[in-house]
Steps between C-alpha positions, in 0.01 A plus 500: 500500500347845523155542649238771486203499734180690429131504575487660840257771592234619739209267567226478759490218750345194341625595157746330269824577321723302269871561521726419208867406503649518153845356440769520241723201437398147414658361817200650681301189413737290708481734798286488808306822538378649824290796591605684812356810661621765735274725700627824656711428806490126447735241359458358154284188515419210274158501335490233231736297288496285191748262349482223243380258764230697673395802701508613860322777686543682824216436742383858449461437127344155496152494351525860377809521279598287203837493327530376144762521230490518124833368382430594138468864609776483765246638744373415845176633642371545852121515510388656826137477605313601814766756577533633853655821632779291651599396148621854440869481408752526221494169316813360340557207270827314517657214308751244613647166400354316797172565677509612861303751701806705592551830316877467529493191278360692204741678271272679254240752617240717342471862606185458709144611450291669769170349606278712722179355641261748655249405768 
């Protein structure tokens, strides 16, 4: 599965962005998909995940971010509302056969898209 993330940009605090993760390969629909992010000088961290049984969010994302998938379009979206400056990071989508929160368990990665939230 090959992934391409897009939709990042510069937004003011309180604003919204929708990130898109487009995939190639029909096996994508059987994969769990996570969004991770990495801020400068920090480790990559889990943000949100979706699989065919449900979704899960990091505490920092609960109530503000929503992850959905459109299997017909082989696409997963991360809707981010009420953005904060601390959300500034490069966001990555990743696909794997089994859902976990660990980046090392995911074998397919998009190239990352930069989200910058100004105060």
